[in-house]
N, C-alpha and C positions, 0 to 999 in steps of 0.2 A: 114636211118641212115647207116653209114659205118659199114660193116660186121665185119672188122678188129677192129673196135672200140668197138662194142658189146662183140666180144670174149675178147679183153683187159679187159674190164670192169667185166665180167664174172670170168676171171682169176684172177684178183685183188681181188674182192669180196671174192674169194674162199680161197686166202692166209690169207685175214684178218679174214675170220672166223676161220681157223684152228690156227690163231695166238692167238685168244681169247678163244680157246676150252680149257676145263679143264677136268680132268680124271672124267669118270662117268657121265658127264652133259647131255649127249643125253639119259641115261638110267634111270637118277634120277628121282624119284617119288615125292620127296620133296627137297628143298633147302639143308638140312641137308646132303642128299646123295652125293652131289657134293663134288669130291674130294676123295671119299671112294671108296674103291673096295669090292665088295660083297665076300663072302666065295667061291662061285662058280669061279668068276672071278680070284681070287687068286690061287684058284687050278689048274684052266686051264692054267694061266701064267706059274706057276712052276718056278717061278724067283729067280735066286741066282745069286751071284757074280762069274764071270768067274775063275774057278779054274787055279792056277798057275801050269805049266808043271813041271815036275821033271827035274832038271838039276843036271846032275853027276858033281862032282869036275873036272873030268878029261876033261870035254867038255868046262871048261872055260879056254880060251886061254890068256886072259888079263883081267883085272879089276882094277877099280878105285872107291872110296867111296868120294862123293862130299856132302857137306852142303850147302844149299841154302837159300835165303830170298824171301819170297813172299809177295811183298809189296801191301797192300790193298788199296793204293792210286791210284794204276794203274786200269784203266778202265776194262781191260781184266779179273782182278781178282776179279771184283764185285760179280759174283755168289757166291764167296767163304764168301764174308762179308755181304751181304744183304739176306733177312731183318733184320734189327736191332730191330724193333718193331714187336714183335711176338705176341702182345696182340690184335692188331686191324686188322692184315692182314686176309683177308678172304678164306684163304687155310691152308694147313697144312706144308707149305715151312718154313723151318728154316735155320739159318746161319749155316756155319760148326761148330762154336764154341758152339751153342746151341745143335747141334746134338752131338758133342763130350761129353760135361758136362752131358746131360741127359743120355747118356747111360752109361757114368761111374758112375752115382749115383744109376742107376737101376741095375747095375751089368753085363750089354751087353757087356762093354768094363773093362777088369780086368788087362791088361798088361799096366800099367802106371808107368813111371820113372822120376827121378829127371834130368837125364842128356841124351845126345844123344847116349852114350854108352850103355844104358840100364843096368847099374851095380846096381843102388839104386832104389829099387821098392818103390813107393809112395802108401799110402792108401788113402781112401776117406777122412779121417780126416785131412791128410796132405795137400790134394788139398784144401780144404774147407778153412784152416788158410790161404792160399795164394791168395784165392779168395774174402775173406771179411775182412773188417776192422771195428772194434768197438771202438767207442770213448765216453767217459763220459765227459758230460758239466760240467761247472763250478759249476751249481747248483746241478749236481749229486754228485761232490765231496764234497760241502758242507752238502749235506745229508747224505752221507756216513760217513764223519768225525764226524756228531752229532748223527746220528742213527744205523750206521755199516750196512745200506742196500741202495740200489739205486733203485728208481723206474723206471721201463721200458720206461717211458717218457723222462727221462734224458739220456739216451744211445742212441747215434747216430750209425746206422749200413749202411755201404757203401759196396756194392757188385758188382764185375766186372760184365758187361753185354757184349752183342755181340757187342754194339757199342764202347767199349773201346779197342777191339783187334785192333792192329795197323799192325801187320805182323803175317807171319807165318815162322817157320823155319822148313825145312825138311831134312831128310839124306836120300840118295839114294845110289843105287850100279849100277855102269855102268860096264857091262861085255861084252865079245866078245865070243860068242857061235860058236865054230869051227865046230860043227856039222851042225848046221843051216846056219853058216856063215855070221852071221849079228851081228850088235851092239844092246844089249837089256839094259832096264833099270829097276831097281826093287827098289820100294819106300819102305824103310824100317821103317821110322818114321816121326812123325809130331807134331809140338810143337806150340801153339797160344802165342804171345807176346804182352804184354801191360804194361802200366805203372801201378806201384803198386796200390792196392786198396785205400791205404794211400793218394793218389794224390787227390781222388776225396773228402777227407775230408778236405785237405787244398788247395784247387785250388789257392788261392792266393800266396802260397809260389812258385809257378811254379815248382814243382817238376818234373822232366823228368828223370825217371829212368826204362826204359824198362826192363823187366825179362822176362825170359822164364817160363812160369806158370807150365807146365808140359810135358812130352814127351808120346806120345802113340805109341806103337808098332804096325805099320800099318797093319800087317797081322791079328791081333787080332780084328782089328776095321773094318775089310772090310764088314762083314755081316750088321753092323749096318749103315756104310756109303752107302752100297748098297740100302739100305731100305729108305733112305733120298734122297729127289730130289732137284737139284739145278736148278735154272732157265735157260732156253735156249734161249736166245735172238733171235735166228734164228727162232724158232718154237715151241711157248709155249705149243702146244699140244703133244710136243714129250720132256718132262724134261728129263735131263740127271742126273744120281746118281752121288754122291760125290765120291764114288769110282771108276767109270769110268772117270770122269773128272780128277781125280787125276792120275790114272794109265796112262791115254792117254797124260799126261802133257800139259791138256788145259789151262795152265796158263803161266805167265810170272815170271821168277826168276832170281835172281843174284847169283852166287856162292861167298860165303864168306870164304870158307875153304875147303880144300881138304887133303887127307892122304899123308903125307910126312914124309921125315927122321926127320924133326924138330919137331916132336910130334904133327903132325895135326895143325900147328899154323896157326891162322887167316890170312888173306890177310892183313887186317889192322896193323897187328903185324909187318910185313917187308915193307909196303908202308903206311906210316903216313902222315897225314894231308893233303891227296890229293886225293879227292874223284873220281876225273876223273881217275887218274892212278889205283886207285882200281878197277874202273869199267872195264878198259882196261885189267886189268889182269885176271879179271873175264871171259872176252871175250877170252883172250888167252887159259885159262884153257879149256873152251868150244870148241874152235877150235883145241886144241891138241886131245881132246876126238873125235871129229868128223875124224878127220884123221886118226884115228887107223883104222876104218872100211874101208877108201878109201885105206889106204896102204896095208890092206888084200888083195885087188885085184888088186895090181900092180905087174906085172911080169917083 
């Protein structure tokens, strides 16, 4: 047999084996231990999100705030969307939406707001009201009119889940660090976007009303997002945290707003009824930002 062929087969087998590997699968004594780190492993890893360095205001030579849309229909953004069925999957992986909601409910994420300017804070009950829709059936209405009470069986409850999320809105801050001499990006906030929960109760109405569910102050969520792993399509034995994925901008996004003299108006407000021109305007803004760093080194 050709030696090159043997080497190629062994190399391919090694890649395949590493791609199917999972956390702790080689040290697990029972199947339940797969995907779980022991206390000794966690202490040895001493893993934490990479801290942001201190940036003095005098070092910021130029800056621009942008708002972007991450469309979850794009293949490159799938790690933020899947898995949507977290009941049957054989690992601890969760979608970004599940990670955010779970940590908001257990108190690990507290900086939750109603808008991208982080002016109006939202409580857990406020979020619950936007994620759940309850409806009383006709039989329940009749029972209430006759008896003044409604049995739980006559109340329909609809709750948004990971599969209902259509996109994410993010707010970020581009700035030129004159001390380091480069262009940098800092993610400030992230927001899941979906149709209202009411649309699940009345699908026949064809309700299409995408709303921003809540805005999370990203620096407050970094620890929780660092502990949650997203799927790495290149090598499943090396999953990537949501914190690293978002900070490294390993996603595709379209700018829909920038800070400007017109009160941070949306692109669609001054380019109407033309999706192609709106996309080209987004690319123009991106190119303008990239050129800032290039112009820094022109003599």
